[in-house]
C-alpha positions in Angstrom: -28.7 9.7 6.1 -26.6 8.4 3.2 -23.4 8.7 5.2 -24.7 6.4 7.8 -25.8 3.9 5.3 -22.3 3.7 3.7 -20.8 3.7 7.3 -22.9 0.6 8.1 -21.7 -1.0 4.9 -18.1 -0.7 5.9 -18.7 -1.9 9.4 -20.4 -5.0 8.2 -17.8 -5.8 5.5 -15.3 -8.5 5.9 -11.9 -7.3 7.3 -10.1 -9.0 4.5 -12.1 -7.0 2.0 -11.2 -3.7 3.7 -7.6 -4.2 4.6 -6.3 -6.1 1.5 -6.2 -3.1 -0.9 -4.4 -1.0 1.8 -1.9 -3.7 2.4 -1.2 -4.0 -1.4 -0.7 -0.3 -1.6 1.6 -0.1 1.4 3.7 -3.0 -0.1 3.9 -1.2 -3.4 4.8 2.1 -1.7 7.6 0.5 0.4 9.1 -1.9 -2.0 8.2 -1.3 -5.6 7.7 2.5 -6.0 10.6 4.3 -7.7 12.0 7.0 -5.5 13.8 10.1 -6.5 16.0 10.1 -3.3 17.2 6.5 -4.2 18.5 7.6 -7.7 15.1 6.7 -9.2 15.3 3.0 -8.0 12.8 1.0 -6.1 13.9 0.4 -2.5 14.6 -3.3 -3.2 16.8 -2.5 -6.2 18.7 0.1 -4.2 19.4 -2.3 -1.5 20.7 -4.9 -3.9 22.8 -2.3 -5.6 24.3 -1.2 -2.2 25.0 -4.8 -1.1 27.0 -5.7 -4.3 
């Protein structure tokens, strides 16, 4: 019964409340996170370095 109660909470929650943390994480993962395959640079730093 507890699972259905938490499920109802998420269904009734505002979309912004649900999606904003996910969007923040996706932005961090794609643009700010240092990546080993990019010589330990963030993707934006790597692109700037390659463009110079």
